[in-house]
C-alpha positions as CSV (number, residue, x, y, z in Angstrom):
1,M,104.4,123.1,112.1
2,K,105.3,119.8,113.8
3,L,104.2,117.7,110.8
4,G,106.9,116.1,108.7
5,I,106.6,114.0,105.5
6,G,107.6,110.3,105.6
7,A,108.8,109.7,102.0
8,V,108.8,105.9,102.0
9,Q,105.7,105.8,99.7
10,F,107.6,107.9,97.2
11,G,109.7,104.8,96.5
12,L,107.8,101.8,97.7
13,D,104.3,100.3,98.0
14,Y,104.1,100.5,101.7
15,G,101.6,100.3,104.6
16,I,98.7,98.0,105.5
17,S,96.1,100.7,104.7
18,N,97.8,102.0,101.5
19,Q,95.4,101.2,98.6
20,E,97.2,103.5,96.1
21,G,100.6,101.9,95.9
22,K,103.8,103.9,95.2
23,T,103.2,107.7,94.7
24,S,104.0,109.0,91.2
25,P,106.7,111.7,90.8
26,E,104.0,114.0,89.4
27,E,102.0,113.6,92.6
28,V,105.1,114.1,94.7
29,V,105.5,117.5,93.1
30,K,102.0,118.4,94.3
31,I,102.7,117.1,97.8
32,L,105.8,119.2,98.1
33,D,103.9,122.3,96.9
34,V,101.2,121.7,99.6
35,A,103.9,121.0,102.2
36,A,105.7,124.3,101.4
37,E,102.4,126.2,101.5
38,N,101.6,124.8,105.0
39,G,105.0,125.3,106.6
40,V,105.8,121.5,106.6
41,R,109.6,121.5,106.8
42,V,111.0,118.0,107.4
43,I,111.2,115.2,104.8
44,D,112.3,111.8,106.0
45,T,113.7,109.2,103.6
46,A,116.3,106.4,103.4
47,A,118.6,104.6,101.0
48,V,116.5,101.5,101.4
49,Y,113.1,103.2,100.5
50,G,113.2,102.0,96.9
51,T,113.4,104.9,94.6
52,S,112.4,107.5,97.2
53,E,115.7,109.4,97.1
54,E,115.8,109.5,93.3
55,V,112.2,110.8,93.2
56,L,113.1,113.6,95.6
57,G,116.1,114.5,93.5
58,Q,113.7,114.8,90.5
59,T,111.0,116.8,92.3
60,L,112.6,119.0,95.0
61,P,112.7,122.7,93.9
62,L,116.2,124.2,93.5
63,N,115.8,126.7,96.3
64,H,113.7,124.6,98.7
65,R,113.7,125.1,102.4
66,F,113.0,121.5,103.4
67,A,115.1,119.8,106.1
68,I,115.9,116.4,104.6
69,I,116.8,113.4,106.7
70,T,118.1,110.1,105.3
71,K,119.5,106.9,106.8
72,T,122.5,104.5,106.6
73,P,122.4,101.0,105.2
74,K,121.5,98.2,107.6
75,F,124.5,96.1,108.4
76,S,123.0,93.5,110.7
77,K,126.3,92.0,111.7
78,T,128.0,90.8,114.9
79,Y,130.8,93.3,114.5
80,I,131.6,96.4,112.3
81,T,134.7,96.8,110.1
82,Y,136.4,99.7,108.5
83,D,134.9,98.4,105.2
84,D,131.4,98.8,106.7
85,A,132.3,102.4,107.6
86,G,133.4,102.9,104.0
87,L,130.1,101.4,102.7
88,L,128.2,103.9,105.0
89,E,130.2,106.7,103.5
90,N,129.7,105.6,99.9
91,T,126.0,105.1,100.4
92,F,125.7,108.5,102.0
93,H,127.4,110.2,99.0
94,Q,125.2,108.2,96.7
95,S,122.2,109.5,98.6
96,L,123.3,113.1,98.2
97,T,123.8,112.5,94.5
98,K,120.4,110.9,94.0
99,M,118.7,113.7,95.9
100,R,120.9,116.3,94.2
101,Q,121.7,117.9,97.5
102,P,125.1,119.3,98.7
103,S,124.2,118.4,102.3
104,V,121.2,117.2,104.4
105,Y,119.8,118.1,107.8
106,G,120.1,114.7,109.3
107,L,121.7,111.3,108.9
108,L,120.4,108.4,111.1
109,I,121.7,105.0,111.8
110,H,118.8,102.9,110.4
111,H,119.4,99.8,112.5
112,P,120.3,100.7,116.1
113,D,122.0,97.5,116.9
114,D,124.7,98.3,114.3
115,L,126.0,100.9,116.8
116,L,125.9,98.4,119.7
117,V,127.9,95.5,118.3
118,E,131.7,95.3,118.4
119,N,133.3,98.4,116.7
120,G,130.0,100.0,116.2
121,H,131.8,103.3,116.9
122,F,133.4,103.1,113.5
123,L,130.0,104.1,112.0
124,M,129.4,106.9,114.4
125,E,132.9,108.3,113.9
126,R,132.3,108.4,110.2
127,M,129.0,110.2,110.6
128,L,130.6,112.7,113.0
129,E,133.2,113.4,110.3
130,F,130.3,114.2,107.9
131,K,129.0,116.7,110.5
132,R,132.4,118.3,110.9
133,R,132.6,118.7,107.1
134,G,129.2,120.4,106.9
135,L,127.6,117.5,105.0
136,V,125.0,116.9,107.8
137,E,123.7,119.2,110.5
138,K,122.6,116.5,112.9
139,V,123.5,112.8,113.4
140,G,121.4,110.3,115.2
141,V,119.6,107.0,115.2
142,S,116.2,105.4,114.4
143,V,115.3,103.3,117.5
144,Y,112.6,100.9,118.5
145,T,113.0,100.3,122.3
146,G,113.8,102.1,125.5
147,K,116.7,99.7,126.0
148,Q,118.3,100.8,122.7
149,I,117.9,104.4,123.7
150,D,119.7,103.8,127.0
151,Q,122.5,101.9,125.5
152,I,123.1,104.4,122.7
153,L,123.0,107.5,125.0
154,E,125.6,105.8,127.2
155,K,128.0,105.6,124.3
156,Y,127.4,108.3,121.7
157,P,126.8,112.0,121.4
158,I,123.6,112.0,119.2
159,D,121.6,115.1,118.1
160,L,118.5,113.4,116.8
161,V,116.4,110.3,117.4
162,Q,113.5,108.9,115.5
163,L,111.2,106.6,117.4
164,P,107.7,104.9,117.3
165,I,104.8,106.3,119.3
166,N,101.1,106.2,118.8
167,I,97.9,105.8,120.8
168,L,98.4,102.1,121.2
169,D,102.2,102.2,121.6
170,Q,103.0,104.6,124.4
171,R,105.9,102.6,125.9
172,L,108.5,105.3,125.5
173,L,106.2,108.0,126.9
174,L,105.2,105.9,130.0
175,S,108.8,104.8,130.6
176,G,110.1,108.4,130.8
177,H,112.4,108.0,127.7
178,L,110.8,110.9,125.9
179,F,111.4,113.1,128.9
180,N,115.0,112.0,129.3
181,L,115.8,112.6,125.6
182,K,114.3,116.0,125.7
183,K,116.2,116.8,128.9
184,A,119.4,115.9,127.1
185,G,118.6,118.3,124.3
186,I,118.0,115.7,121.7
187,E,115.6,116.4,118.9
188,I,112.8,113.8,118.8
189,H,110.9,112.7,115.6
190,A,107.9,110.5,116.0
191,R,107.1,107.8,113.5
192,S,104.4,105.1,113.2
193,V,101.7,107.6,114.3
194,F,99.0,105.5,112.6
195,L,100.8,102.2,113.2
196,Q,101.1,101.6,109.5
197,G,97.5,102.6,109.0
198,L,96.0,100.2,111.6
199,L,94.6,103.2,113.6
200,L,92.8,104.5,110.5
201,M,91.0,101.2,109.6
202,D,87.6,99.8,110.5
203,P,88.3,97.1,113.1
204,D,85.9,94.7,111.3
205,A,88.0,95.0,108.1
206,L,91.2,94.0,109.8
207,P,92.9,90.7,109.1
208,A,92.3,87.9,111.6
209,Y,95.8,88.4,112.9
210,F,94.5,91.5,114.8
211,D,91.6,89.6,116.5
212,S,93.1,90.1,119.9
213,V,92.9,93.9,119.7
214,K,89.6,94.3,117.7
215,V,87.4,94.8,120.8
216,H,89.9,97.3,122.2
217,L,89.9,99.2,118.9
218,K,86.1,99.2,118.7
219,H,86.0,100.8,122.2
220,Y,88.6,103.3,121.1
221,Y,86.7,104.3,118.0
222,Y,83.5,104.6,119.9
223,E,85.2,107.0,122.4
224,I,86.7,109.3,119.8
225,R,83.4,109.5,117.9
226,Q,81.7,110.6,121.1
227,Q,84.4,113.3,121.4
228,G,83.8,114.4,117.8
229,F,87.2,113.4,116.6
230,S,88.0,111.5,113.3
231,A,90.5,108.7,113.5
232,L,93.1,110.9,111.8
233,Q,92.5,113.7,114.2
234,A,92.8,111.5,117.2
235,A,95.9,109.6,116.1
236,F,97.7,112.8,115.1
237,G,96.4,114.9,117.9
238,F,97.8,112.5,120.6
239,V,101.3,112.7,119.3
240,M,101.2,116.4,118.3
241,G,100.1,117.2,121.8
242,L,103.2,115.7,123.4
243,N,105.6,118.5,124.3
244,E,108.6,116.3,123.9
245,I,108.0,115.6,120.3
246,D,109.6,118.0,117.8
247,V,108.4,116.5,114.5
248,V,105.6,114.0,113.7
249,L,106.3,112.1,110.6
250,C,103.5,110.9,108.3
251,G,103.7,108.8,105.2
252,I,101.8,110.7,102.4
253,N,100.3,109.1,99.4
254,N,98.8,112.2,97.6
255,H,98.5,115.9,98.0
256,Q,94.8,115.8,98.9
257,Q,95.7,113.6,101.9
258,L,98.3,116.2,103.0
259,Q,95.8,119.0,102.6
260,E,93.2,117.2,104.7
261,I,95.8,116.4,107.4
262,C,96.9,120.0,107.6
263,F,93.3,121.1,107.9
264,Q,92.4,118.6,110.6
265,L,95.5,119.4,112.7
266,K,94.0,122.9,113.4
267,K,91.7,121.3,116.0
268,P,93.8,120.9,119.3
269,I,93.5,117.7,121.3
270,K,94.7,116.9,124.8
271,S,97.1,114.0,124.7
272,E,96.2,113.0,128.3
273,Y,92.8,111.8,127.1
274,F,94.4,108.9,125.2
275,T,96.8,107.4,127.7
276,R,94.2,104.8,128.7
277,F,94.2,103.3,125.2
278,A,97.9,102.1,125.4
279,I,98.5,98.4,125.1
280,S,101.6,96.3,125.8
281,D,101.3,93.4,123.3
282,V,104.5,93.7,121.2
283,T,103.1,91.4,118.5
284,I,100.6,94.2,117.7
285,L,102.9,97.2,118.4
286,D,105.8,96.0,116.2
287,P,104.8,95.7,112.5
288,S,107.9,93.7,111.8
289,L,106.3,90.9,113.8
290,W,103.0,91.0,112.0
291,R,102.0,87.8,110.1
292,I,99.3,88.9,107.6
């Protein structure tokens, strides 16, 4: 099963279409049960996702088979110091303690530019030490752009990359970066499949900020309805159908939502059908730029 759980909602009220707020620990238990029953293996979290790691520590079964991925702090500095590498190590051990895990599947640099500034290698060296000690199986980075991918591959031996891709944002597919990552043997996890819920919402209900793309979205919704697809099926089906993608992450609010997703994923969709819906407007594709 390519589906993976994005656990940000376990610790934060997150997402433009999220009407339920933060997921309760009781509901997280139900989500994990449904995930295990359907062969969902990956859980993605981070130290900055509010109480997500603590909630996972409270709710993960003792003998679970989930592959957990967490992330480093964001340093956002012009150069990295040994103290920063120490902070990365301390935060990582705190994450293991919060989640009550002896080790995790993956550890990602959360802010890719932290690796690209002066002495960024201090961070990667510390992560590779965790890998040698058996505390993590794979190390990597969460990226946003093709340029970041190129710069990081030039400097570091990464195993895993997390990146944004969806029906509107196909930049890394069309540029060949997905192909090159897969050719290099790097595991690829897709995030932002729904573009923070934008691809699941009625265009007429969107804030005025999205006026520039409303007509495009209306045309897209008309087309998928003609093909008999729901918005969820189309958004997931596009990314699931990309051979380069190993895991498709989805933020889950409740167990019924996860059950519905697992059911709808049984209908295969050809990704090629959706290439014509790609756009290039970064003010729409990058949620950090949204002003709503």
